[in-house]
CHARMM internal coordinates of N, CA and C (Angstrom, degrees):
IC EDIT
DIST 1 N 1 CA 1.4656
DIST 1 CA 1 C 1.5593
ANGL 1 N 1 CA 1 C 108.29
DIST 1 C 2 N 1.2679
ANGL 1 CA 1 C 2 N 116.07
DIHE 1 N 1 CA 1 C 2 N 132.96
DIST 2 N 2 CA 1.4609
ANGL 1 C 2 N 2 CA 119.81
DIHE 1 CA 1 C 2 N 2 CA 179.30
DIST 2 CA 2 C 1.5289
ANGL 2 N 2 CA 2 C 110.06
DIHE 1 C 2 N 2 CA 2 C -84.14
DIST 2 C 3 N 1.3339
ANGL 2 CA 2 C 3 N 113.01
DIHE 2 N 2 CA 2 C 3 N 146.10
DIST 3 N 3 CA 1.4622
ANGL 2 C 3 N 3 CA 118.65
DIHE 2 CA 2 C 3 N 3 CA 175.71
DIST 3 CA 3 C 1.5278
ANGL 3 N 3 CA 3 C 109.18
DIHE 2 C 3 N 3 CA 3 C -86.58
DIST 3 C 4 N 1.2910
ANGL 3 CA 3 C 4 N 114.41
DIHE 3 N 3 CA 3 C 4 N 152.45
DIST 4 N 4 CA 1.4390
ANGL 3 C 4 N 4 CA 121.49
DIHE 3 CA 3 C 4 N 4 CA 174.97
DIST 4 CA 4 C 1.5579
ANGL 4 N 4 CA 4 C 107.17
DIHE 3 C 4 N 4 CA 4 C -122.50
DIST 4 C 5 N 1.3280
ANGL 4 CA 4 C 5 N 115.30
DIHE 4 N 4 CA 4 C 5 N 124.50
DIST 5 N 5 CA 1.4519
ANGL 4 C 5 N 5 CA 122.15
DIHE 4 CA 4 C 5 N 5 CA -176.41
DIST 5 CA 5 C 1.5372
ANGL 5 N 5 CA 5 C 106.70
DIHE 4 C 5 N 5 CA 5 C -104.22
DIST 5 C 6 N 1.3331
ANGL 5 CA 5 C 6 N 115.86
DIHE 5 N 5 CA 5 C 6 N 129.73
DIST 6 N 6 CA 1.4544
ANGL 5 C 6 N 6 CA 120.14
DIHE 5 CA 5 C 6 N 6 CA 179.90
DIST 6 CA 6 C 1.5134
ANGL 6 N 6 CA 6 C 110.03
DIHE 5 C 6 N 6 CA 6 C -127.09
DIST 6 C 7 N 1.3187
ANGL 6 CA 6 C 7 N 114.38
DIHE 6 N 6 CA 6 C 7 N 154.71
DIST 7 N 7 CA 1.4860
ANGL 6 C 7 N 7 CA 121.47
DIHE 6 CA 6 C 7 N 7 CA 173.39
DIST 7 CA 7 C 1.4971
ANGL 7 N 7 CA 7 C 107.74
DIHE 6 C 7 N 7 CA 7 C -123.02
DIST 7 C 8 N 1.3148
ANGL 7 CA 7 C 8 N 118.05
DIHE 7 N 7 CA 7 C 8 N 126.08
DIST 8 N 8 CA 1.4423
ANGL 7 C 8 N 8 CA 123.60
DIHE 7 CA 7 C 8 N 8 CA 173.71
DIST 8 CA 8 C 1.5029
ANGL 8 N 8 CA 8 C 106.84
DIHE 7 C 8 N 8 CA 8 C -79.19
DIST 8 C 9 N 1.3101
ANGL 8 CA 8 C 9 N 115.05
DIHE 8 N 8 CA 8 C 9 N 96.06
DIST 9 N 9 CA 1.4912
ANGL 8 C 9 N 9 CA 120.97
DIHE 8 CA 8 C 9 N 9 CA -174.72
DIST 9 CA 9 C 1.5054
ANGL 9 N 9 CA 9 C 113.89
DIHE 8 C 9 N 9 CA 9 C -69.11
DIST 9 C 10 N 1.3228
ANGL 9 CA 9 C 10 N 116.69
DIHE 9 N 9 CA 9 C 10 N -18.96
DIST 10 N 10 CA 1.4910
ANGL 9 C 10 N 10 CA 118.47
DIHE 9 CA 9 C 10 N 10 CA 175.27
DIST 10 CA 10 C 1.5192
ANGL 10 N 10 CA 10 C 110.13
DIHE 9 C 10 N 10 CA 10 C -78.64
DIST 10 C 11 N 1.2847
ANGL 10 CA 10 C 11 N 119.73
DIHE 10 N 10 CA 10 C 11 N -25.78
DIST 11 N 11 CA 1.4604
ANGL 10 C 11 N 11 CA 125.56
DIHE 10 CA 10 C 11 N 11 CA -179.81
DIST 11 CA 11 C 1.5318
ANGL 11 N 11 CA 11 C 112.57
DIHE 10 C 11 N 11 CA 11 C -88.55
DIST 11 C 12 N 1.3204
ANGL 11 CA 11 C 12 N 116.78
DIHE 11 N 11 CA 11 C 12 N -31.50
DIST 12 N 12 CA 1.4627
ANGL 11 C 12 N 12 CA 122.11
DIHE 11 CA 11 C 12 N 12 CA -173.44
DIST 12 CA 12 C 1.5447
ANGL 12 N 12 CA 12 C 109.92
DIHE 11 C 12 N 12 CA 12 C -61.36
DIST 12 C 13 N 1.3583
ANGL 12 CA 12 C 13 N 115.02
DIHE 12 N 12 CA 12 C 13 N 134.21
DIST 13 N 13 CA 1.4477
ANGL 12 C 13 N 13 CA 120.20
DIHE 12 CA 12 C 13 N 13 CA 177.10
DIST 13 CA 13 C 1.5159
ANGL 13 N 13 CA 13 C 113.40
DIHE 12 C 13 N 13 CA 13 C -105.27
DIST 13 C 14 N 1.3292
ANGL 13 CA 13 C 14 N 117.20
DIHE 13 N 13 CA 13 C 14 N 2.67
DIST 14 N 14 CA 1.4403
ANGL 13 C 14 N 14 CA 121.57
DIHE 13 CA 13 C 14 N 14 CA 175.10
DIST 14 CA 14 C 1.5023
ANGL 14 N 14 CA 14 C 116.20
DIHE 13 C 14 N 14 CA 14 C 75.09
DIST 14 C 15 N 1.3468
ANGL 14 CA 14 C 15 N 118.58
DIHE 14 N 14 CA 14 C 15 N 32.75
DIST 15 N 15 CA 1.4316
ANGL 14 C 15 N 15 CA 120.36
DIHE 14 CA 14 C 15 N 15 CA 179.19
DIST 15 CA 15 C 1.4905
ANGL 15 N 15 CA 15 C 114.61
DIHE 14 C 15 N 15 CA 15 C -67.34
DIST 15 C 16 N 1.3390
ANGL 15 CA 15 C 16 N 116.28
DIHE 15 N 15 CA 15 C 16 N -25.09
DIST 16 N 16 CA 1.4663
ANGL 15 C 16 N 16 CA 120.75
DIHE 15 CA 15 C 16 N 16 CA 178.62
DIST 16 CA 16 C 1.5025
ANGL 16 N 16 CA 16 C 115.09
DIHE 15 C 16 N 16 CA 16 C 82.76
DIST 16 C 17 N 1.2946
ANGL 16 CA 16 C 17 N 118.68
DIHE 16 N 16 CA 16 C 17 N 6.02
DIST 17 N 17 CA 1.4770
ANGL 16 C 17 N 17 CA 121.81
DIHE 16 CA 16 C 17 N 17 CA -178.62
DIST 17 CA 17 C 1.5428
ANGL 17 N 17 CA 17 C 108.62
DIHE 16 C 17 N 17 CA 17 C -61.28
DIST 17 C 18 N 1.3335
ANGL 17 CA 17 C 18 N 117.80
DIHE 17 N 17 CA 17 C 18 N -40.65
DIST 18 N 18 CA 1.4384
ANGL 17 C 18 N 18 CA 120.40
DIHE 17 CA 17 C 18 N 18 CA -178.04
DIST 18 CA 18 C 1.5138
ANGL 18 N 18 CA 18 C 111.87
DIHE 17 C 18 N 18 CA 18 C -62.85
DIST 18 C 19 N 1.3649
ANGL 18 CA 18 C 19 N 117.86
DIHE 18 N 18 CA 18 C 19 N -36.56
DIST 19 N 19 CA 1.4407
ANGL 18 C 19 N 19 CA 120.85
DIHE 18 CA 18 C 19 N 19 CA 178.41
DIST 19 CA 19 C 1.4689
ANGL 19 N 19 CA 19 C 111.55
DIHE 18 C 19 N 19 CA 19 C -73.21
DIST 19 C 20 N 1.3206
ANGL 19 CA 19 C 20 N 119.94
DIHE 19 N 19 CA 19 C 20 N -23.65
DIST 20 N 20 CA 1.4609
ANGL 19 C 20 N 20 CA 122.40
DIHE 19 CA 19 C 20 N 20 CA 176.87
DIST 20 CA 20 C 1.5507
ANGL 20 N 20 CA 20 C 110.02
DIHE 19 C 20 N 20 CA 20 C -75.02
DIST 20 C 21 N 1.3102
ANGL 20 CA 20 C 21 N 115.91
DIHE 20 N 20 CA 20 C 21 N -45.94
DIST 21 N 21 CA 1.4686
ANGL 20 C 21 N 21 CA 119.11
DIHE 20 CA 20 C 21 N 21 CA -175.80
DIST 21 CA 21 C 1.5588
ANGL 21 N 21 CA 21 C 113.03
DIHE 20 C 21 N 21 CA 21 C -83.66
DIST 21 C 22 N 1.2956
ANGL 21 CA 21 C 22 N 118.20
DIHE 21 N 21 CA 21 C 22 N -28.45
DIST 22 N 22 CA 1.4994
ANGL 21 C 22 N 22 CA 120.47
DIHE 21 CA 21 C 22 N 22 CA 179.97
DIST 22 CA 22 C 1.5358
ANGL 22 N 22 CA 22 C 107.92
DIHE 21 C 22 N 22 CA 22 C -137.51
DIST 22 C 23 N 1.3168
ANGL 22 CA 22 C 23 N 117.59
DIHE 22 N 22 CA 22 C 23 N 69.20
DIST 23 N 23 CA 1.4754
ANGL 22 C 23 N 23 CA 122.08
DIHE 22 CA 22 C 23 N 23 CA -173.37
DIST 23 CA 23 C 1.5126
ANGL 23 N 23 CA 23 C 114.90
DIHE 22 C 23 N 23 CA 23 C -66.78
DIST 23 C 24 N 1.2947
ANGL 23 CA 23 C 24 N 118.47
DIHE 23 N 23 CA 23 C 24 N -20.49
DIST 24 N 24 CA 1.4827
ANGL 23 C 24 N 24 CA 120.19
DIHE 23 CA 23 C 24 N 24 CA 178.34
DIST 24 CA 24 C 1.5212
ANGL 24 N 24 CA 24 C 112.25
DIHE 23 C 24 N 24 CA 24 C -91.57
DIST 24 C 25 N 1.3363
ANGL 24 CA 24 C 25 N 117.94
DIHE 24 N 24 CA 24 C 25 N -4.79
DIST 25 N 25 CA 1.4240
ANGL 24 C 25 N 25 CA 122.60
DIHE 24 CA 24 C 25 N 25 CA 179.08
DIST 25 CA 25 C 1.5238
ANGL 25 N 25 CA 25 C 112.54
DIHE 24 C 25 N 25 CA 25 C -104.94
DIST 25 C 26 N 1.3391
ANGL 25 CA 25 C 26 N 114.13
DIHE 25 N 25 CA 25 C 26 N -41.90
DIST 26 N 26 CA 1.4874
ANGL 25 C 26 N 26 CA 120.45
DIHE 25 CA 25 C 26 N 26 CA -176.58
DIST 26 CA 26 C 1.4958
ANGL 26 N 26 CA 26 C 113.45
DIHE 25 C 26 N 26 CA 26 C -112.38
DIST 26 C 27 N 1.3268
ANGL 26 CA 26 C 27 N 116.83
DIHE 26 N 26 CA 26 C 27 N 153.11
DIST 27 N 27 CA 1.4750
ANGL 26 C 27 N 27 CA 121.92
DIHE 26 CA 26 C 27 N 27 CA 172.38
DIST 27 CA 27 C 1.5447
ANGL 27 N 27 CA 27 C 105.12
DIHE 26 C 27 N 27 CA 27 C -147.23
DIST 27 C 28 N 1.3357
ANGL 27 CA 27 C 28 N 114.35
DIHE 27 N 27 CA 27 C 28 N 169.05
DIST 28 N 28 CA 1.4410
ANGL 27 C 28 N 28 CA 120.62
DIHE 27 CA 27 C 28 N 28 CA 177.57
DIST 28 CA 28 C 1.5457
ANGL 28 N 28 CA 28 C 107.07
DIHE 27 C 28 N 28 CA 28 C -111.51
DIST 28 C 29 N 1.3370
ANGL 28 CA 28 C 29 N 116.36
DIHE 28 N 28 CA 28 C 29 N 141.35
DIST 29 N 29 CA 1.4532
ANGL 28 C 29 N 29 CA 119.81
DIHE 28 CA 28 C 29 N 29 CA 177.70
DIST 29 CA 29 C 1.5332
ANGL 29 N 29 CA 29 C 109.76
DIHE 28 C 29 N 29 CA 29 C -83.77
DIST 29 C 30 N 1.3070
ANGL 29 CA 29 C 30 N 115.27
DIHE 29 N 29 CA 29 C 30 N -170.96
DIST 30 N 30 CA 1.4559
ANGL 29 C 30 N 30 CA 119.94
DIHE 29 CA 29 C 30 N 30 CA -178.16
DIST 30 CA 30 C 1.5483
ANGL 30 N 30 CA 30 C 114.87
DIHE 29 C 30 N 30 CA 30 C -63.93
DIST 30 C 31 N 1.3206
ANGL 30 CA 30 C 31 N 114.69
DIHE 30 N 30 CA 30 C 31 N -19.64
DIST 31 N 31 CA 1.4566
ANGL 30 C 31 N 31 CA 119.02
DIHE 30 CA 30 C 31 N 31 CA 178.28
DIST 31 CA 31 C 1.5390
ANGL 31 N 31 CA 31 C 111.59
DIHE 30 C 31 N 31 CA 31 C -99.45
DIST 31 C 32 N 1.3695
ANGL 31 CA 31 C 32 N 116.02
DIHE 31 N 31 CA 31 C 32 N 11.01
DIST 32 N 32 CA 1.4613
ANGL 31 C 32 N 32 CA 124.34
DIHE 31 CA 31 C 32 N 32 CA -179.47
DIST 32 CA 32 C 1.5372
ANGL 32 N 32 CA 32 C 112.15
DIHE 31 C 32 N 32 CA 32 C 64.36
DIST 32 C 33 N 1.3226
ANGL 32 CA 32 C 33 N 116.91
DIHE 32 N 32 CA 32 C 33 N 33.65
DIST 33 N 33 CA 1.4310
ANGL 32 C 33 N 33 CA 123.98
DIHE 32 CA 32 C 33 N 33 CA 174.50
DIST 33 CA 33 C 1.5132
ANGL 33 N 33 CA 33 C 108.55
DIHE 32 C 33 N 33 CA 33 C -104.35
DIST 33 C 34 N 1.3508
ANGL 33 CA 33 C 34 N 115.32
DIHE 33 N 33 CA 33 C 34 N 130.76
DIST 34 N 34 CA 1.4368
ANGL 33 C 34 N 34 CA 120.15
DIHE 33 CA 33 C 34 N 34 CA -177.71
DIST 34 CA 34 C 1.4912
ANGL 34 N 34 CA 34 C 114.75
DIHE 33 C 34 N 34 CA 34 C -68.67
DIST 34 C 35 N 1.3038
ANGL 34 CA 34 C 35 N 113.82
DIHE 34 N 34 CA 34 C 35 N 148.62
DIST 35 N 35 CA 1.5084
ANGL 34 C 35 N 35 CA 120.16
DIHE 34 CA 34 C 35 N 35 CA 171.76
DIST 35 CA 35 C 1.5364
ANGL 35 N 35 CA 35 C 108.23
DIHE 34 C 35 N 35 CA 35 C -147.13
DIST 35 C 36 N 1.3170
ANGL 35 CA 35 C 36 N 114.26
DIHE 35 N 35 CA 35 C 36 N 159.28
DIST 36 N 36 CA 1.4590
ANGL 35 C 36 N 36 CA 121.95
DIHE 35 CA 35 C 36 N 36 CA 179.36
DIST 36 CA 36 C 1.5305
ANGL 36 N 36 CA 36 C 107.47
DIHE 35 C 36 N 36 CA 36 C -82.38
DIST 36 C 37 N 1.3175
ANGL 36 CA 36 C 37 N 115.64
DIHE 36 N 36 CA 36 C 37 N 112.64
DIST 37 N 37 CA 1.4636
ANGL 36 C 37 N 37 CA 122.30
DIHE 36 CA 36 C 37 N 37 CA 179.50
DIST 37 CA 37 C 1.5448
ANGL 37 N 37 CA 37 C 110.89
DIHE 36 C 37 N 37 CA 37 C -84.80
DIST 37 C 38 N 1.3260
ANGL 37 CA 37 C 38 N 116.77
DIHE 37 N 37 CA 37 C 38 N -41.72
DIST 38 N 38 CA 1.4384
ANGL 37 C 38 N 38 CA 122.11
DIHE 37 CA 37 C 38 N 38 CA -178.33
DIST 38 CA 38 C 1.5466
ANGL 38 N 38 CA 38 C 107.22
DIHE 37 C 38 N 38 CA 38 C -155.18
DIST 38 C 39 N 1.3323
ANGL 38 CA 38 C 39 N 118.50
DIHE 38 N 38 CA 38 C 39 N 106.85
DIST 39 N 39 CA 1.4746
ANGL 38 C 39 N 39 CA 119.99
DIHE 38 CA 38 C 39 N 39 CA -175.48
DIST 39 CA 39 C 1.4966
ANGL 39 N 39 CA 39 C 114.06
DIHE 38 C 39 N 39 CA 39 C -65.05
DIST 39 C 40 N 1.3370
ANGL 39 CA 39 C 40 N 118.08
DIHE 39 N 39 CA 39 C 40 N -14.78
DIST 40 N 40 CA 1.4409
ANGL 39 C 40 N 40 CA 122.21
DIHE 39 CA 39 C 40 N 40 CA 178.83
DIST 40 CA 40 C 1.5315
ANGL 40 N 40 CA 40 C 111.51
DIHE 39 C 40 N 40 CA 40 C -110.82
DIST 40 C 41 N 1.2920
ANGL 40 CA 40 C 41 N 118.25
DIHE 40 N 40 CA 40 C 41 N 18.03
DIST 41 N 41 CA 1.4579
ANGL 40 C 41 N 41 CA 123.68
DIHE 40 CA 40 C 41 N 41 CA -173.31
DIST 41 CA 41 C 1.5351
ANGL 41 N 41 CA 41 C 113.77
DIHE 40 C 41 N 41 CA 41 C -72.98
DIST 41 C 42 N 1.3380
ANGL 41 CA 41 C 42 N 117.37
DIHE 41 N 41 CA 41 C 42 N -30.32
DIST 42 N 42 CA 1.4529
ANGL 41 C 42 N 42 CA 120.92
DIHE 41 CA 41 C 42 N 42 CA -177.57
DIST 42 CA 42 C 1.5261
ANGL 42 N 42 CA 42 C 108.51
DIHE 41 C 42 N 42 CA 42 C -129.67
DIST 42 C 43 N 1.3140
ANGL 42 CA 42 C 43 N 114.02
DIHE 42 N 42 CA 42 C 43 N 166.80
DIST 43 N 43 CA 1.5038
ANGL 42 C 43 N 43 CA 119.77
DIHE 42 CA 42 C 43 N 43 CA 176.81
DIST 43 CA 43 C 1.4961
ANGL 43 N 43 CA 43 C 109.60
DIHE 42 C 43 N 43 CA 43 C -65.63
DIST 43 C 44 N 1.3223
ANGL 43 CA 43 C 44 N 115.60
DIHE 43 N 43 CA 43 C 44 N 159.74
DIST 44 N 44 CA 1.4493
ANGL 43 C 44 N 44 CA 121.80
DIHE 43 CA 43 C 44 N 44 CA 177.25
DIST 44 CA 44 C 1.5492
ANGL 44 N 44 CA 44 C 111.84
DIHE 43 C 44 N 44 CA 44 C -57.23
DIST 44 C 45 N 1.3437
ANGL 44 CA 44 C 45 N 115.18
DIHE 44 N 44 CA 44 C 45 N -37.46
DIST 45 N 45 CA 1.4594
ANGL 44 C 45 N 45 CA 119.80
DIHE 44 CA 44 C 45 N 45 CA 179.29
DIST 45 CA 45 C 1.4953
ANGL 45 N 45 CA 45 C 111.69
DIHE 44 C 45 N 45 CA 45 C -60.84
DIST 45 C 46 N 1.3694
ANGL 45 CA 45 C 46 N 116.67
DIHE 45 N 45 CA 45 C 46 N -43.80
DIST 46 N 46 CA 1.4420
ANGL 45 C 46 N 46 CA 119.60
DIHE 45 CA 45 C 46 N 46 CA 179.87
DIST 46 CA 46 C 1.4919
ANGL 46 N 46 CA 46 C 112.90
DIHE 45 C 46 N 46 CA 46 C -68.03
DIST 46 C 47 N 1.3196
ANGL 46 CA 46 C 47 N 117.92
DIHE 46 N 46 CA 46 C 47 N -40.61
DIST 47 N 47 CA 1.4619
ANGL 46 C 47 N 47 CA 123.34
DIHE 46 CA 46 C 47 N 47 CA 175.99
DIST 47 CA 47 C 1.5684
ANGL 47 N 47 CA 47 C 110.36
DIHE 46 C 47 N 47 CA 47 C -62.12
DIST 47 C 48 N 1.3248
ANGL 47 CA 47 C 48 N 115.66
DIHE 47 N 47 CA 47 C 48 N -42.99
DIST 48 N 48 CA 1.4474
ANGL 47 C 48 N 48 CA 120.42
DIHE 47 CA 47 C 48 N 48 CA 179.15
DIST 48 CA 48 C 1.5651
ANGL 48 N 48 CA 48 C 109.62
DIHE 47 C 48 N 48 CA 48 C -61.83
DIST 48 C 49 N 1.2733
ANGL 48 CA 48 C 49 N 114.50
DIHE 48 N 48 CA 48 C 49 N -41.35
DIST 49 N 49 CA 1.4848
ANGL 48 C 49 N 49 CA 119.55
DIHE 48 CA 48 C 49 N 49 CA 178.67
DIST 49 CA 49 C 1.5132
ANGL 49 N 49 CA 49 C 110.34
DIHE 48 C 49 N 49 CA 49 C -62.12
DIST 49 C 50 N 1.3496
ANGL 49 CA 49 C 50 N 117.25
DIHE 49 N 49 CA 49 C 50 N -44.91
DIST 50 N 50 CA 1.4696
ANGL 49 C 50 N 50 CA 120.93
DIHE 49 CA 49 C 50 N 50 CA 177.72
DIST 50 CA 50 C 1.5214
ANGL 50 N 50 CA 50 C 110.28
DIHE 49 C 50 N 50 CA 50 C -61.00
DIST 50 C 51 N 1.3102
ANGL 50 CA 50 C 51 N 116.97
DIHE 50 N 50 CA 50 C 51 N -40.87
DIST 51 N 51 CA 1.4941
ANGL 50 C 51 N 51 CA 120.03
DIHE 50 CA 50 C 51 N 51 CA 178.80
DIST 51 CA 51 C 1.4954
ANGL 51 N 51 CA 51 C 109.60
DIHE 50 C 51 N 51 CA 51 C -62.27
DIST 51 C 52 N 1.3308
ANGL 51 CA 51 C 52 N 117.17
DIHE 51 N 51 CA 51 C 52 N -44.09
DIST 52 N 52 CA 1.4838
ANGL 51 C 52 N 52 CA 121.20
DIHE 51 CA 51 C 52 N 52 CA -173.96
DIST 52 CA 52 C 1.5385
ANGL 52 N 52 CA 52 C 112.97
DIHE 51 C 52 N 52 CA 52 C -72.78
DIST 52 C 53 N 1.3036
ANGL 52 CA 52 C 53 N 117.35
DIHE 52 N 52 CA 52 C 53 N -28.23
DIST 53 N 53 CA 1.4787
ANGL 52 C 53 N 53 CA 118.66
DIHE 52 CA 52 C 53 N 53 CA -178.25
DIST 53 CA 53 C 1.5098
ANGL 53 N 53 CA 53 C 113.84
DIHE 52 C 53 N 53 CA 53 C -91.89
DIST 53 C 54 N 1.3076
ANGL 53 CA 53 C 54 N 117.28
DIHE 53 N 53 CA 53 C 54 N -7.55
DIST 54 N 54 CA 1.4905
ANGL 53 C 54 N 54 CA 120.01
DIHE 53 CA 53 C 54 N 54 CA -178.93
DIST 54 CA 54 C 1.5183
ANGL 54 N 54 CA 54 C 107.94
DIHE 53 C 54 N 54 CA 54 C -60.80
DIST 54 C 55 N 1.3664
ANGL 54 CA 54 C 55 N 116.12
DIHE 54 N 54 CA 54 C 55 N 118.52
DIST 55 N 55 CA 1.4724
ANGL 54 C 55 N 55 CA 117.81
DIHE 54 CA 54 C 55 N 55 CA -176.20
DIST 55 CA 55 C 1.5322
ANGL 55 N 55 CA 55 C 115.21
DIHE 54 C 55 N 55 CA 55 C -68.64
DIST 55 C 56 N 1.2956
ANGL 55 CA 55 C 56 N 118.36
DIHE 55 N 55 CA 55 C 56 N -19.98
DIST 56 N 56 CA 1.4565
ANGL 55 C 56 N 56 CA 120.96
DIHE 55 CA 55 C 56 N 56 CA 179.94
DIST 56 CA 56 C 1.5615
ANGL 56 N 56 CA 56 C 111.97
DIHE 55 C 56 N 56 CA 56 C -107.44
DIST 56 C 57 N 1.3300
ANGL 56 CA 56 C 57 N 114.99
DIHE 56 N 56 CA 56 C 57 N 3.17
DIST 57 N 57 CA 1.5176
ANGL 56 C 57 N 57 CA 122.30
DIHE 56 CA 56 C 57 N 57 CA -179.94
DIST 57 CA 57 C 1.5305
ANGL 57 N 57 CA 57 C 109.34
DIHE 56 C 57 N 57 CA 57 C 52.31
DIST 57 C 58 N 1.3433
ANGL 57 CA 57 C 58 N 113.83
DIHE 57 N 57 CA 57 C 58 N 46.62
DIST 58 N 58 CA 1.4958
ANGL 57 C 58 N 58 CA 122.49
DIHE 57 CA 57 C 58 N 58 CA 179.19
DIST 58 CA 58 C 1.4888
ANGL 58 N 58 CA 58 C 116.00
DIHE 57 C 58 N 58 CA 58 C -84.35
DIST 58 C 59 N 1.3587
ANGL 58 CA 58 C 59 N 117.22
DIHE 58 N 58 CA 58 C 59 N -13.94
DIST 59 N 59 CA 1.4377
ANGL 58 C 59 N 59 CA 121.88
DIHE 58 CA 58 C 59 N 59 CA -178.92
DIST 59 CA 59 C 1.5215
ANGL 59 N 59 CA 59 C 111.35
DIHE 58 C 59 N 59 CA 59 C -101.62
DIST 59 C 60 N 1.3257
ANGL 59 CA 59 C 60 N 114.20
DIHE 59 N 59 CA 59 C 60 N 138.54
DIST 60 N 60 CA 1.4743
ANGL 59 C 60 N 60 CA 118.95
DIHE 59 CA 59 C 60 N 60 CA -179.58
DIST 60 CA 60 C 1.5384
ANGL 60 N 60 CA 60 C 107.72
DIHE 59 C 60 N 60 CA 60 C -139.53
DIST 60 C 61 N 1.3621
ANGL 60 CA 60 C 61 N 113.49
DIHE 60 N 60 CA 60 C 61 N 151.18
DIST 61 N 61 CA 1.4609
ANGL 60 C 61 N 61 CA 119.45
DIHE 60 CA 60 C 61 N 61 CA 174.74
DIST 61 CA 61 C 1.5567
ANGL 61 N 61 CA 61 C 107.18
DIHE 60 C 61 N 61 CA 61 C -123.28
DIST 61 C 62 N 1.2561
ANGL 61 CA 61 C 62 N 116.64
DIHE 61 N 61 CA 61 C 62 N 132.99
DIST 62 N 62 CA 1.4569
ANGL 61 C 62 N 62 CA 122.68
DIHE 61 CA 61 C 62 N 62 CA 178.07
DIST 62 CA 62 C 1.5267
ANGL 62 N 62 CA 62 C 109.84
DIHE 61 C 62 N 62 CA 62 C -132.68
DIST 62 C 63 N 1.3281
ANGL 62 CA 62 C 63 N 116.36
DIHE 62 N 62 CA 62 C 63 N 141.83
DIST 63 N 63 CA 1.4630
ANGL 62 C 63 N 63 CA 117.66
DIHE 62 CA 62 C 63 N 63 CA 175.40
DIST 63 CA 63 C 1.5218
ANGL 63 N 63 CA 63 C 109.41
DIHE 62 C 63 N 63 CA 63 C -79.28
DIST 63 C 64 N 1.3179
ANGL 63 CA 63 C 64 N 114.75
DIHE 63 N 63 CA 63 C 64 N 159.76
DIST 64 N 64 CA 1.4607
ANGL 63 C 64 N 64 CA 119.58
DIHE 63 CA 63 C 64 N 64 CA -177.44
DIST 64 CA 64 C 1.5121
ANGL 64 N 64 CA 64 C 110.07
DIHE 63 C 64 N 64 CA 64 C -62.58
DIST 64 C 65 N 1.3584
ANGL 64 CA 64 C 65 N 117.99
DIHE 64 N 64 CA 64 C 65 N -34.67
DIST 65 N 65 CA 1.4596
ANGL 64 C 65 N 65 CA 120.83
DIHE 64 CA 64 C 65 N 65 CA 179.99
DIST 65 CA 65 C 1.5311
ANGL 65 N 65 CA 65 C 109.82
DIHE 64 C 65 N 65 CA 65 C -64.07
DIST 65 C 66 N 1.3326
ANGL 65 CA 65 C 66 N 118.35
DIHE 65 N 65 CA 65 C 66 N -38.17
DIST 66 N 66 CA 1.4427
ANGL 65 C 66 N 66 CA 121.46
DIHE 65 CA 65 C 66 N 66 CA 178.38
DIST 66 CA 66 C 1.5250
ANGL 66 N 66 CA 66 C 112.51
DIHE 65 C 66 N 66 CA 66 C -65.88
DIST 66 C 67 N 1.3813
ANGL 66 CA 66 C 67 N 116.70
DIHE 66 N 66 CA 66 C 67 N -32.96
DIST 67 N 67 CA 1.4258
ANGL 66 C 67 N 67 CA 120.84
DIHE 66 CA 66 C 67 N 67 CA 179.97
DIST 67 CA 67 C 1.5197
ANGL 67 N 67 CA 67 C 112.80
DIHE 66 C 67 N 67 CA 67 C -65.82
DIST 67 C 68 N 1.3182
ANGL 67 CA 67 C 68 N 117.88
DIHE 67 N 67 CA 67 C 68 N -28.77
DIST 68 N 68 CA 1.4764
ANGL 67 C 68 N 68 CA 120.65
DIHE 67 CA 67 C 68 N 68 CA -177.84
DIST 68 CA 68 C 1.5399
ANGL 68 N 68 CA 68 C 112.43
DIHE 67 C 68 N 68 CA 68 C -109.98
DIST 68 C 69 N 1.3172
ANGL 68 CA 68 C 69 N 114.75
DIHE 68 N 68 CA 68 C 69 N 26.50
DIST 69 N 69 CA 1.4549
ANGL 68 C 69 N 69 CA 118.40
DIHE 68 CA 68 C 69 N 69 CA 178.14
DIST 69 CA 69 C 1.5276
ANGL 69 N 69 CA 69 C 115.15
DIHE 68 C 69 N 69 CA 69 C 74.97
DIST 69 C 70 N 1.2782
ANGL 69 CA 69 C 70 N 115.60
DIHE 69 N 69 CA 69 C 70 N 18.98
DIST 70 N 70 CA 1.4655
ANGL 69 C 70 N 70 CA 120.83
DIHE 69 CA 69 C 70 N 70 CA 179.71
DIST 70 CA 70 C 1.5151
ANGL 70 N 70 CA 70 C 114.81
DIHE 69 C 70 N 70 CA 70 C 82.14
DIST 70 C 71 N 1.3166
ANGL 70 CA 70 C 71 N 118.66
DIHE 70 N 70 CA 70 C 71 N 4.66
DIST 71 N 71 CA 1.4371
ANGL 70 C 71 N 71 CA 121.37
DIHE 70 CA 70 C 71 N 71 CA -178.58
DIST 71 CA 71 C 1.5417
ANGL 71 N 71 CA 71 C 108.79
DIHE 70 C 71 N 71 CA 71 C -85.58
DIST 71 C 72 N 1.3448
ANGL 71 CA 71 C 72 N 116.05
DIHE 71 N 71 CA 71 C 72 N 135.95
DIST 72 N 72 CA 1.4338
ANGL 71 C 72 N 72 CA 118.52
DIHE 71 CA 71 C 72 N 72 CA -178.32
DIST 72 CA 72 C 1.5059
ANGL 72 N 72 CA 72 C 110.01
DIHE 71 C 72 N 72 CA 72 C -106.96
END
COOR INIT
IC SEED 1 N 1 CA 1 C
IC BUILD
């Protein structure tokens, strides 16, 4: 099952920690709000670190099964 990485752009404060720890996955837009540039850009370890250091907890990872209620 593939993971889906999301950024709550209303919650993001633009600290840039995600772009530091997973620079090939995340980027900041012109307003310094994070977005997912490439969900497969960095290793799972780097993405997990970016998720864990986000000061506003704006980044989440969900499995595809969770997205459809666990139905396969």
